[in-house]
VMD Tcl script that draws the C-alpha trace (Angstrom):
set ca {
  {1.72 13.52 -12.21}
  {0.87 10.02 -11.08}
  {-0.28 7.82 -13.95}
  {-2.76 4.96 -13.39}
  {-1.10 1.57 -12.94}
  {2.40 3.07 -13.05}
  {5.19 2.57 -10.55}
  {4.26 5.77 -8.75}
  {0.59 4.70 -8.68}
  {1.44 1.41 -6.96}
  {3.86 3.14 -4.62}
  {1.07 5.48 -3.51}
  {-1.19 2.49 -2.88}
  {1.34 0.96 -0.49}
  {2.32 4.18 1.27}
  {-1.27 5.32 1.77}
  {-2.47 1.98 3.20}
  {-1.91 0.05 6.42}
  {-2.44 -3.64 7.10}
  {-3.71 -4.94 10.42}
  {-2.56 -8.14 12.11}
  {-3.32 -11.10 9.89}
  {-2.51 -14.62 8.93}
  {-4.91 -17.07 10.52}
  {-8.38 -17.73 9.20}
  {-9.88 -16.77 12.57}
  {-8.06 -13.41 12.77}
  {-8.90 -12.64 9.15}
  {-12.54 -13.61 9.67}
  {-12.80 -11.41 12.78}
  {-11.46 -8.48 10.73}
  {-13.80 -9.32 7.85}
  {-10.67 -9.58 5.68}
  {-10.37 -5.78 5.94}
  {-6.95 -6.26 7.51}
  {-5.37 -6.62 4.04}
  {-5.64 -2.96 2.98}
  {-2.31 -2.79 1.13}
  {-3.06 -5.91 -0.90}
  {-6.61 -4.73 -1.59}
  {-5.37 -1.41 -2.96}
  {-2.79 -3.17 -5.10}
  {-5.13 -5.83 -6.49}
  {-8.79 -4.94 -5.80}
  {-10.02 -7.75 -8.05}
  {-8.55 -10.53 -5.87}
  {-10.74 -12.65 -3.62}
  {-10.48 -12.17 0.12}
  {-8.68 -15.48 0.55}
  {-6.11 -14.51 -2.09}
  {-5.01 -11.61 0.10}
  {-3.64 -14.13 2.62}
  {-1.42 -15.58 -0.08}
  {-0.34 -12.24 -1.55}
  {0.54 -10.47 1.73}
  {3.93 -12.17 2.32}
  {4.87 -11.54 -1.32}
  {3.87 -7.87 -1.07}
  {5.81 -7.46 2.17}
  {8.92 -9.01 0.57}
  {8.66 -6.77 -2.51}
  {8.41 -3.70 -0.28}
  {11.37 -4.83 1.84}
  {13.49 -5.47 -1.26}
  {12.80 -1.96 -2.61}
  {13.00 -0.08 0.69}
  {9.30 0.83 0.71}
  {7.63 0.93 4.14}
  {5.10 -1.89 4.59}
  {3.09 -0.80 7.63}
  {1.27 -3.41 9.69}
  {-0.24 -2.31 12.99}
  {-2.85 -3.24 15.55}
  {-6.36 -2.19 14.50}
  {-7.00 -0.44 17.83}
  {-3.76 1.55 17.53}
  {-4.84 2.67 14.04}
  {-8.26 3.63 15.40}
  {-6.58 5.79 18.06}
  {-4.39 7.45 15.42}
  {-7.46 8.13 13.26}
  {-9.32 9.73 16.16}
  {-6.23 11.84 17.00}
  {-6.24 13.14 13.41}
  {-9.98 13.78 13.49}
  {-9.84 15.86 16.67}
  {-6.75 17.79 15.56}
  {-4.33 16.27 18.06}
  {-2.01 15.24 15.22}
  {-1.95 15.30 11.44}
  {-1.61 12.71 8.71}
  {1.87 11.80 7.59}
  {3.09 13.49 4.45}
  {3.67 11.55 1.28}
  {7.47 11.25 0.82}
  {8.06 13.31 -2.31}
  {11.52 11.81 -2.85}
  {9.90 8.40 -3.45}
  {7.47 9.82 -5.95}
  {10.14 11.82 -7.82}
  {12.22 8.67 -8.22}
  {9.29 6.59 -9.45}
  {8.01 9.31 -11.77}
  {11.45 9.32 -13.45}
  {11.28 5.55 -13.83}
  {7.74 5.85 -15.21}
  {8.89 8.44 -17.77}
  {11.72 6.20 -18.96}
  {9.35 3.22 -19.26}
  {6.81 5.31 -21.14}
  {9.47 6.60 -23.56}
  {10.65 3.03 -24.23}
  {7.08 1.92 -24.87}
  {6.50 4.77 -27.32}
  {9.69 3.94 -29.22}
  {8.58 0.31 -29.50}
  {5.30 1.20 -31.18}
}
mol new
graphics top color blue
foreach p $ca { graphics top sphere $p radius 0.5 }
foreach p [lrange $ca 0 end-1] q [lrange $ca 1 end] { graphics top cylinder $p $q radius 0.2 }
display resetview
């Protein structure tokens, strides 16, 4: 199972979140800084302005590890949400292959930590 603050936990945060267009103070203000959903789910204790700084880093980390970093238009996401709500489509499934890989990594890390105690 997914352990809090483990690799699989953070992977789920990225895969289950979507960022909206971002970058300028005006765009971020108009979105109420809610456009940084991935960063918020990774680091909920950060200030809104810190999300601007962390977004490029998060996107690069995801790219480096082959994890989808989804950034879409807020109106497109609203349409997709309504389509799910009315039964026109369904939510995407969590890719189990990702989780299996990260759960193995988590188990190895946990075993190493227990040996070190």
